[in-house]
Backbone as XML, in Angstrom:
<?xml version="1.0"?>
<chain id="A" units="angstrom">
  <residue number="1" name="UNK">
    <atom name="N" x="-55.517" y="-88.766" z="40.708"/>
    <atom name="CA" x="-55.209" y="-89.796" z="41.514"/>
    <atom name="C" x="-53.883" y="-89.650" z="42.135"/>
  </residue>
  <residue number="2" name="UNK">
    <atom name="N" x="-53.622" y="-90.534" z="43.372"/>
    <atom name="CA" x="-52.342" y="-90.509" z="43.803"/>
    <atom name="C" x="-51.309" y="-91.228" z="42.969"/>
  </residue>
  <residue number="3" name="UNK">
    <atom name="N" x="-50.097" y="-91.539" z="43.682"/>
    <atom name="CA" x="-49.032" y="-91.876" z="42.863"/>
    <atom name="C" x="-48.901" y="-93.419" z="43.410"/>
  </residue>
  <residue number="4" name="UNK">
    <atom name="N" x="-49.925" y="-94.209" z="43.849"/>
    <atom name="CA" x="-49.583" y="-95.518" z="44.374"/>
    <atom name="C" x="-49.309" y="-96.506" z="43.213"/>
  </residue>
  <residue number="5" name="UNK">
    <atom name="N" x="-48.338" y="-97.208" z="43.287"/>
    <atom name="CA" x="-47.944" y="-98.263" z="42.397"/>
    <atom name="C" x="-48.927" y="-99.601" z="42.853"/>
  </residue>
  <residue number="6" name="UNK">
    <atom name="N" x="-49.542" y="-100.025" z="41.751"/>
    <atom name="CA" x="-50.400" y="-101.222" z="42.176"/>
    <atom name="C" x="-49.617" y="-102.414" z="41.146"/>
  </residue>
  <residue number="7" name="UNK">
    <atom name="N" x="-49.331" y="-103.523" z="41.830"/>
    <atom name="CA" x="-48.705" y="-104.530" z="41.259"/>
    <atom name="C" x="-49.731" y="-105.672" z="41.298"/>
  </residue>
  <residue number="8" name="UNK">
    <atom name="N" x="-49.823" y="-106.508" z="40.245"/>
    <atom name="CA" x="-50.693" y="-107.508" z="40.132"/>
    <atom name="C" x="-50.280" y="-108.639" z="41.362"/>
  </residue>
  <residue number="9" name="UNK">
    <atom name="N" x="-51.627" y="-108.937" z="41.837"/>
    <atom name="CA" x="-51.727" y="-110.066" z="42.983"/>
    <atom name="C" x="-51.659" y="-109.613" z="44.301"/>
  </residue>
  <residue number="10" name="UNK">
    <atom name="N" x="-51.118" y="-108.201" z="44.462"/>
    <atom name="CA" x="-50.955" y="-107.714" z="45.913"/>
    <atom name="C" x="-52.371" y="-107.393" z="46.184"/>
  </residue>
  <residue number="11" name="UNK">
    <atom name="N" x="-52.507" y="-107.451" z="47.620"/>
    <atom name="CA" x="-53.918" y="-107.186" z="48.019"/>
    <atom name="C" x="-53.494" y="-106.485" z="49.607"/>
  </residue>
  <residue number="12" name="UNK">
    <atom name="N" x="-54.422" y="-105.617" z="49.793"/>
    <atom name="CA" x="-54.556" y="-105.028" z="51.329"/>
    <atom name="C" x="-55.000" y="-106.131" z="52.240"/>
  </residue>
  <residue number="13" name="UNK">
    <atom name="N" x="-54.084" y="-106.576" z="52.998"/>
    <atom name="CA" x="-54.447" y="-107.930" z="53.838"/>
    <atom name="C" x="-54.274" y="-107.370" z="55.419"/>
  </residue>
  <residue number="14" name="UNK">
    <atom name="N" x="-55.202" y="-107.821" z="55.686"/>
    <atom name="CA" x="-55.488" y="-107.389" z="57.323"/>
    <atom name="C" x="-55.544" y="-108.893" z="57.983"/>
  </residue>
  <residue number="15" name="UNK">
    <atom name="N" x="-54.872" y="-109.022" z="59.009"/>
    <atom name="CA" x="-54.874" y="-110.133" z="59.873"/>
    <atom name="C" x="-55.015" y="-109.854" z="61.235"/>
  </residue>
  <residue number="16" name="UNK">
    <atom name="N" x="-56.178" y="-110.690" z="61.862"/>
    <atom name="CA" x="-56.399" y="-110.402" z="63.451"/>
    <atom name="C" x="-55.524" y="-111.606" z="64.111"/>
  </residue>
  <residue number="17" name="UNK">
    <atom name="N" x="-54.565" y="-111.417" z="64.691"/>
    <atom name="CA" x="-53.760" y="-112.060" z="65.414"/>
    <atom name="C" x="-54.044" y="-112.239" z="66.937"/>
  </residue>
  <residue number="18" name="UNK">
    <atom name="N" x="-54.606" y="-113.652" z="67.377"/>
    <atom name="CA" x="-55.032" y="-113.793" z="68.728"/>
    <atom name="C" x="-53.589" y="-114.536" z="69.280"/>
  </residue>
  <residue number="19" name="UNK">
    <atom name="N" x="-53.289" y="-114.023" z="70.451"/>
    <atom name="CA" x="-52.095" y="-114.653" z="71.194"/>
    <atom name="C" x="-52.211" y="-114.772" z="72.693"/>
  </residue>
  <residue number="20" name="UNK">
    <atom name="N" x="-51.555" y="-115.540" z="73.371"/>
    <atom name="CA" x="-51.639" y="-115.754" z="74.870"/>
    <atom name="C" x="-50.721" y="-114.860" z="75.559"/>
  </residue>
  <residue number="21" name="UNK">
    <atom name="N" x="-51.306" y="-114.195" z="76.452"/>
    <atom name="CA" x="-50.262" y="-113.258" z="77.392"/>
    <atom name="C" x="-49.483" y="-114.044" z="78.154"/>
  </residue>
  <residue number="22" name="UNK">
    <atom name="N" x="-48.147" y="-113.668" z="77.844"/>
    <atom name="CA" x="-47.001" y="-114.480" z="78.798"/>
    <atom name="C" x="-47.217" y="-114.742" z="80.253"/>
  </residue>
  <residue number="23" name="UNK">
    <atom name="N" x="-47.743" y="-113.824" z="80.924"/>
    <atom name="CA" x="-47.951" y="-114.036" z="82.354"/>
    <atom name="C" x="-49.385" y="-114.604" z="82.687"/>
  </residue>
  <residue number="24" name="UNK">
    <atom name="N" x="-50.105" y="-114.836" z="81.687"/>
    <atom name="CA" x="-51.450" y="-115.416" z="81.981"/>
    <atom name="C" x="-51.829" y="-115.989" z="80.818"/>
  </residue>
  <residue number="25" name="UNK">
    <atom name="N" x="-51.430" y="-117.241" z="80.421"/>
    <atom name="CA" x="-51.627" y="-117.877" z="79.264"/>
    <atom name="C" x="-53.043" y="-118.382" z="78.850"/>
  </residue>
  <residue number="26" name="UNK">
    <atom name="N" x="-53.948" y="-118.256" z="79.888"/>
    <atom name="CA" x="-55.244" y="-118.660" z="79.640"/>
    <atom name="C" x="-56.036" y="-117.360" z="78.997"/>
  </residue>
  <residue number="27" name="UNK">
    <atom name="N" x="-55.470" y="-116.197" z="79.049"/>
    <atom name="CA" x="-55.972" y="-115.051" z="78.418"/>
    <atom name="C" x="-55.593" y="-114.703" z="77.078"/>
  </residue>
  <residue number="28" name="UNK">
    <atom name="N" x="-56.371" y="-114.562" z="76.220"/>
    <atom name="CA" x="-56.082" y="-114.271" z="74.872"/>
    <atom name="C" x="-56.003" y="-112.646" z="74.553"/>
  </residue>
  <residue number="29" name="UNK">
    <atom name="N" x="-55.072" y="-112.177" z="73.783"/>
    <atom name="CA" x="-55.215" y="-110.808" z="73.407"/>
    <atom name="C" x="-55.255" y="-110.817" z="71.941"/>
  </residue>
  <residue number="30" name="UNK">
    <atom name="N" x="-55.741" y="-109.624" z="71.342"/>
    <atom name="CA" x="-55.913" y="-109.463" z="69.853"/>
    <atom name="C" x="-54.811" y="-108.344" z="69.434"/>
  </residue>
  <residue number="31" name="UNK">
    <atom name="N" x="-54.106" y="-108.779" z="68.236"/>
    <atom name="CA" x="-53.273" y="-107.753" z="67.557"/>
    <atom name="C" x="-53.795" y="-107.716" z="66.117"/>
  </residue>
  <residue number="32" name="UNK">
    <atom name="N" x="-53.781" y="-106.469" z="65.493"/>
    <atom name="CA" x="-54.486" y="-106.436" z="64.009"/>
    <atom name="C" x="-52.931" y="-106.009" z="63.366"/>
  </residue>
  <residue number="33" name="UNK">
    <atom name="N" x="-52.894" y="-106.556" z="62.311"/>
    <atom name="CA" x="-51.605" y="-106.485" z="61.415"/>
    <atom name="C" x="-52.231" y="-106.043" z="60.147"/>
  </residue>
  <residue number="34" name="UNK">
    <atom name="N" x="-51.623" y="-104.995" z="59.298"/>
    <atom name="CA" x="-52.191" y="-104.838" z="58.200"/>
    <atom name="C" x="-50.988" y="-104.314" z="57.132"/>
  </residue>
  <residue number="35" name="UNK">
    <atom name="N" x="-50.974" y="-104.959" z="55.873"/>
    <atom name="CA" x="-49.870" y="-104.345" z="54.867"/>
    <atom name="C" x="-50.279" y="-105.019" z="53.571"/>
  </residue>
  <residue number="36" name="UNK">
    <atom name="N" x="-49.662" y="-104.549" z="52.660"/>
    <atom name="CA" x="-49.927" y="-104.975" z="51.220"/>
    <atom name="C" x="-49.111" y="-106.470" z="51.095"/>
  </residue>
  <residue number="37" name="UNK">
    <atom name="N" x="-49.835" y="-107.461" z="50.614"/>
    <atom name="CA" x="-49.156" y="-108.852" z="50.556"/>
    <atom name="C" x="-49.884" y="-109.538" z="49.256"/>
  </residue>
  <residue number="38" name="UNK">
    <atom name="N" x="-49.184" y="-110.414" z="48.944"/>
    <atom name="CA" x="-49.481" y="-111.410" z="47.840"/>
    <atom name="C" x="-50.483" y="-112.582" z="48.203"/>
  </residue>
  <residue number="39" name="UNK">
    <atom name="N" x="-51.575" y="-112.415" z="47.742"/>
    <atom name="CA" x="-52.400" y="-113.611" z="48.131"/>
    <atom name="C" x="-52.227" y="-114.750" z="46.963"/>
  </residue>
  <residue number="40" name="UNK">
    <atom name="N" x="-52.282" y="-115.953" z="47.281"/>
    <atom name="CA" x="-52.694" y="-116.662" z="48.498"/>
    <atom name="C" x="-51.726" y="-116.911" z="49.513"/>
  </residue>
  <residue number="41" name="UNK">
    <atom name="N" x="-50.323" y="-116.935" z="49.109"/>
    <atom name="CA" x="-49.598" y="-117.226" z="50.159"/>
    <atom name="C" x="-49.047" y="-116.409" z="51.159"/>
  </residue>
  <residue number="42" name="UNK">
    <atom name="N" x="-49.355" y="-115.050" z="50.972"/>
    <atom name="CA" x="-49.053" y="-114.237" z="52.076"/>
    <atom name="C" x="-47.498" y="-114.130" z="52.607"/>
  </residue>
  <residue number="43" name="UNK">
    <atom name="N" x="-46.499" y="-113.874" z="51.734"/>
    <atom name="CA" x="-45.213" y="-113.942" z="52.399"/>
    <atom name="C" x="-44.849" y="-112.884" z="53.400"/>
  </residue>
  <residue number="44" name="UNK">
    <atom name="N" x="-45.428" y="-111.625" z="53.215"/>
    <atom name="CA" x="-45.132" y="-110.847" z="54.289"/>
    <atom name="C" x="-45.834" y="-111.059" z="55.554"/>
  </residue>
  <residue number="45" name="UNK">
    <atom name="N" x="-47.073" y="-111.670" z="55.797"/>
    <atom name="CA" x="-47.633" y="-111.961" z="56.918"/>
    <atom name="C" x="-46.668" y="-113.419" z="57.500"/>
  </residue>
  <residue number="46" name="UNK">
    <atom name="N" x="-46.445" y="-114.150" z="56.746"/>
    <atom name="CA" x="-45.513" y="-115.338" z="57.242"/>
    <atom name="C" x="-44.249" y="-114.865" z="57.717"/>
  </residue>
  <residue number="47" name="UNK">
    <atom name="N" x="-43.611" y="-113.790" z="57.221"/>
    <atom name="CA" x="-42.348" y="-113.261" z="57.663"/>
    <atom name="C" x="-42.666" y="-112.662" z="59.025"/>
  </residue>
  <residue number="48" name="UNK">
    <atom name="N" x="-43.677" y="-111.823" z="59.128"/>
    <atom name="CA" x="-44.070" y="-111.261" z="60.437"/>
    <atom name="C" x="-44.313" y="-112.297" z="61.491"/>
  </residue>
  <residue number="49" name="UNK">
    <atom name="N" x="-45.274" y="-113.320" z="61.192"/>
    <atom name="CA" x="-45.492" y="-114.495" z="62.165"/>
    <atom name="C" x="-44.294" y="-115.308" z="62.401"/>
  </residue>
  <residue number="50" name="UNK">
    <atom name="N" x="-43.301" y="-115.409" z="61.588"/>
    <atom name="CA" x="-42.008" y="-116.016" z="62.058"/>
    <atom name="C" x="-41.430" y="-115.266" z="62.939"/>
  </residue>
  <residue number="51" name="UNK">
    <atom name="N" x="-41.073" y="-113.808" z="62.743"/>
    <atom name="CA" x="-40.618" y="-112.818" z="63.645"/>
    <atom name="C" x="-41.118" y="-113.052" z="65.092"/>
  </residue>
  <residue number="52" name="UNK">
    <atom name="N" x="-42.603" y="-113.159" z="64.958"/>
    <atom name="CA" x="-43.246" y="-113.088" z="66.101"/>
    <atom name="C" x="-42.905" y="-114.358" z="67.000"/>
  </residue>
  <residue number="53" name="UNK">
    <atom name="N" x="-43.036" y="-115.555" z="66.289"/>
    <atom name="CA" x="-42.597" y="-116.731" z="67.040"/>
    <atom name="C" x="-41.161" y="-116.892" z="67.767"/>
  </residue>
  <residue number="54" name="UNK">
    <atom name="N" x="-40.125" y="-115.996" z="66.863"/>
    <atom name="CA" x="-38.834" y="-116.048" z="67.356"/>
    <atom name="C" x="-38.670" y="-114.997" z="68.448"/>
  </residue>
  <residue number="55" name="UNK">
    <atom name="N" x="-39.186" y="-113.889" z="68.243"/>
    <atom name="CA" x="-38.833" y="-112.824" z="69.113"/>
    <atom name="C" x="-39.845" y="-112.328" z="70.290"/>
  </residue>
  <residue number="56" name="UNK">
    <atom name="N" x="-40.959" y="-112.631" z="70.293"/>
    <atom name="CA" x="-42.073" y="-112.072" z="71.105"/>
    <atom name="C" x="-42.413" y="-113.305" z="71.974"/>
  </residue>
  <residue number="57" name="UNK">
    <atom name="N" x="-42.827" y="-112.905" z="73.276"/>
    <atom name="CA" x="-43.000" y="-114.016" z="74.340"/>
    <atom name="C" x="-44.535" y="-114.726" z="74.131"/>
  </residue>
  <residue number="58" name="UNK">
    <atom name="N" x="-45.394" y="-113.880" z="73.729"/>
    <atom name="CA" x="-46.793" y="-114.140" z="73.488"/>
    <atom name="C" x="-47.098" y="-115.175" z="72.327"/>
  </residue>
  <residue number="59" name="UNK">
    <atom name="N" x="-47.476" y="-116.540" z="72.934"/>
    <atom name="CA" x="-47.554" y="-117.620" z="71.883"/>
    <atom name="C" x="-48.856" y="-117.521" z="71.059"/>
  </residue>
  <residue number="60" name="UNK">
    <atom name="N" x="-48.556" y="-117.546" z="69.883"/>
    <atom name="CA" x="-49.691" y="-117.520" z="68.987"/>
    <atom name="C" x="-50.877" y="-118.450" z="69.143"/>
  </residue>
  <residue number="61" name="UNK">
    <atom name="N" x="-52.044" y="-118.063" z="68.948"/>
    <atom name="CA" x="-53.181" y="-118.895" z="69.114"/>
    <atom name="C" x="-53.744" y="-119.171" z="67.823"/>
  </residue>
  <residue number="62" name="UNK">
    <atom name="N" x="-54.034" y="-118.128" z="67.099"/>
    <atom name="CA" x="-54.614" y="-118.256" z="65.960"/>
    <atom name="C" x="-54.444" y="-117.033" z="64.971"/>
  </residue>
  <residue number="63" name="UNK">
    <atom name="N" x="-54.681" y="-117.024" z="63.649"/>
    <atom name="CA" x="-54.602" y="-115.744" z="62.751"/>
    <atom name="C" x="-55.848" y="-115.842" z="61.906"/>
  </residue>
  <residue number="64" name="UNK">
    <atom name="N" x="-56.486" y="-114.813" z="61.808"/>
    <atom name="CA" x="-57.641" y="-114.667" z="60.823"/>
    <atom name="C" x="-57.158" y="-113.774" z="59.715"/>
  </residue>
  <residue number="65" name="UNK">
    <atom name="N" x="-57.353" y="-114.276" z="58.462"/>
    <atom name="CA" x="-56.724" y="-113.240" z="57.475"/>
    <atom name="C" x="-57.905" y="-112.862" z="56.419"/>
  </residue>
  <residue number="66" name="UNK">
    <atom name="N" x="-58.084" y="-111.555" z="56.142"/>
    <atom name="CA" x="-58.866" y="-111.153" z="55.090"/>
    <atom name="C" x="-58.075" y="-110.299" z="53.932"/>
  </residue>
  <residue number="67" name="UNK">
    <atom name="N" x="-58.204" y="-110.289" z="52.700"/>
    <atom name="CA" x="-57.619" y="-109.758" z="51.640"/>
    <atom name="C" x="-58.255" y="-109.116" z="50.767"/>
  </residue>
  <residue number="68" name="UNK">
    <atom name="N" x="-58.182" y="-107.828" z="50.253"/>
    <atom name="CA" x="-59.031" y="-107.320" z="49.106"/>
    <atom name="C" x="-58.016" y="-106.680" z="48.182"/>
  </residue>
  <residue number="69" name="UNK">
    <atom name="N" x="-58.414" y="-106.652" z="46.769"/>
    <atom name="CA" x="-57.501" y="-105.623" z="45.748"/>
    <atom name="C" x="-57.494" y="-104.433" z="46.498"/>
  </residue>
  <residue number="70" name="UNK">
    <atom name="N" x="-56.573" y="-103.562" z="45.945"/>
    <atom name="CA" x="-56.482" y="-102.268" z="46.431"/>
    <atom name="C" x="-57.714" y="-101.388" z="45.982"/>
  </residue>
  <residue number="71" name="UNK">
    <atom name="N" x="-58.243" y="-100.527" z="47.042"/>
    <atom name="CA" x="-59.395" y="-99.908" z="46.754"/>
    <atom name="C" x="-59.039" y="-98.762" z="46.003"/>
  </residue>
  <residue number="72" name="UNK">
    <atom name="N" x="-59.619" y="-98.265" z="44.972"/>
    <atom name="CA" x="-59.437" y="-97.272" z="44.091"/>
    <atom name="C" x="-60.404" y="-96.043" z="44.556"/>
  </residue>
  <residue number="73" name="UNK">
    <atom name="N" x="-60.137" y="-95.013" z="44.023"/>
    <atom name="CA" x="-60.784" y="-93.757" z="44.398"/>
    <atom name="C" x="-62.409" y="-93.994" z="43.923"/>
  </residue>
  <residue number="74" name="UNK">
    <atom name="N" x="-63.385" y="-93.710" z="44.667"/>
    <atom name="CA" x="-64.721" y="-93.888" z="44.262"/>
    <atom name="C" x="-65.142" y="-95.227" z="44.224"/>
  </residue>
  <residue number="75" name="UNK">
    <atom name="N" x="-64.387" y="-96.317" z="44.727"/>
    <atom name="CA" x="-64.818" y="-97.787" z="44.711"/>
    <atom name="C" x="-64.563" y="-98.197" z="45.982"/>
  </residue>
  <residue number="76" name="UNK">
    <atom name="N" x="-65.663" y="-99.033" z="46.590"/>
    <atom name="CA" x="-65.405" y="-99.682" z="47.926"/>
    <atom name="C" x="-65.974" y="-100.982" z="47.574"/>
  </residue>
  <residue number="77" name="UNK">
    <atom name="N" x="-65.072" y="-101.970" z="47.988"/>
    <atom name="CA" x="-65.383" y="-103.401" z="47.765"/>
    <atom name="C" x="-65.219" y="-104.062" z="49.228"/>
  </residue>
  <residue number="78" name="UNK">
    <atom name="N" x="-66.070" y="-105.271" z="49.430"/>
    <atom name="CA" x="-65.898" y="-106.035" z="50.660"/>
    <atom name="C" x="-64.727" y="-106.931" z="50.345"/>
  </residue>
  <residue number="79" name="UNK">
    <atom name="N" x="-64.168" y="-107.406" z="51.494"/>
    <atom name="CA" x="-63.218" y="-108.366" z="51.364"/>
    <atom name="C" x="-63.731" y="-109.562" z="50.763"/>
  </residue>
  <residue number="80" name="UNK">
    <atom name="N" x="-62.928" y="-110.361" z="49.783"/>
    <atom name="CA" x="-63.629" y="-111.441" z="49.050"/>
    <atom name="C" x="-62.887" y="-112.760" z="49.469"/>
  </residue>
  <residue number="81" name="UNK">
    <atom name="N" x="-61.906" y="-112.632" z="50.528"/>
    <atom name="CA" x="-61.173" y="-113.819" z="50.865"/>
    <atom name="C" x="-61.074" y="-113.730" z="52.542"/>
  </residue>
  <residue number="82" name="UNK">
    <atom name="N" x="-61.272" y="-114.821" z="53.062"/>
    <atom name="CA" x="-61.141" y="-115.019" z="54.468"/>
    <atom name="C" x="-60.497" y="-116.259" z="54.902"/>
  </residue>
  <residue number="83" name="UNK">
    <atom name="N" x="-59.251" y="-116.271" z="55.588"/>
    <atom name="CA" x="-58.716" y="-117.695" z="55.692"/>
    <atom name="C" x="-58.250" y="-117.489" z="57.211"/>
  </residue>
  <residue number="84" name="UNK">
    <atom name="N" x="-57.921" y="-118.739" z="57.808"/>
    <atom name="CA" x="-57.601" y="-118.925" z="58.906"/>
    <atom name="C" x="-56.175" y="-119.644" z="58.690"/>
  </residue>
  <residue number="85" name="UNK">
    <atom name="N" x="-55.014" y="-119.014" z="59.363"/>
    <atom name="CA" x="-53.650" y="-119.585" z="59.262"/>
    <atom name="C" x="-53.424" y="-119.895" z="60.558"/>
  </residue>
  <residue number="86" name="UNK">
    <atom name="N" x="-52.721" y="-121.073" z="60.763"/>
    <atom name="CA" x="-51.997" y="-121.555" z="62.140"/>
    <atom name="C" x="-52.911" y="-122.500" z="62.808"/>
  </residue>
</chain>
């Protein structure tokens, strides 16, 4: 097995971020973000979304989040949490 450090409550978190194109706000674009984060508060995702609001031109439309405990060798599980933030 690898040398991954597993810390309680961390989840492999994936967020689909829909945002408006700066030059064409009627068009939505999709961005996928993925990282280890702590459910259910998702501090890393919140940090990223704050950065997005502050630094990027595309206005956020919606965020769809799925999270799953770390997948271990030989085990595959479906995401058991799906939330919409924003």
